[in-house]
N, C-alpha and C positions, 0 to 999 in steps of 0.2 A: 504493499498501497505506500502510494506516492502522498507527500506534504499535503496535494489539493485532493486528495481521496479525504484522507484524515481531517480535515476542513469542513470536507463535505461532512464527515460520518458522524461529528461532533454536531454540527450544525441540526442534523437533522434527529438527532440524539433530544439535542435542547428544544427543538421543536420551534426553533427558529428559522424564518424565511432567508433566503438574501440580501433583501432590501433594509429587512432590521439589521446585519450583521453590517450590512454595507454603513449603514447608519451609525452603528454603534462603534465602528473604526474610523471615523470622521472621510464615508468616502461620497457622504450623501444619502438620502433615503431618497433615491431618484433611480433613474433606469442605465445612468453610469455608474453609479454605486454599484446596483445588482451586476451589470455584465462585469465589470471588474472582478466582483467575488466568482459569477459563472467562469469566470475565465481562470482565475487562481483554481479553483476544482477540478476545472475541464485539464487543468496544466498547459492549457496557451499560453500564460505570464504565470512566472514564479512571484511570490510576493519578497522584501526587501526584508530584510532583518525587523525592521522597528513596524513595520505594516503585521510582520508573524507577532510581534509582542502586544500591539493591538487588538489581531483577531485574539489572538490566547485568552488575554484580560476579559475581553465580552461575548466567546466561551466558555471565560471559567473554568480552563484546562491550560494542566502548568506547559510550556511550553516546549517542554522536552517529551510531551506525549504527541503533539502537533509536529518536532521533527522525530518522532519515530526513534527515539532512543531510548535502549532500555537501562534501565535501572542495574548495579551491578546485584542488589539483595534480590532480586525480582528472577535472577535464576535460580535461586535456591528454596523458592517456595513448594517444593515437595518433597516429600520424606528421601534421607538416599536409600539405595535398594540396599536390599541386606537388613535390614532395620524389620 
């Protein structure tokens, strides 16, 4: 899953429309803002770091999850084999 797909996935989990996300990140509650979010989600544009931070805040999701970074401890959430 790429960054755009993760943005879309979380946005939909939050029940948020593209226009709403666009407004919350400062792109405007209009067609231009919606188009930009659509371009991010469809991989036609890649949001810059500052925009990813705004998207992360608007979606109330850590930026590391938007980037797809797996934290060290999450690799060890299952019981070790042999126990």
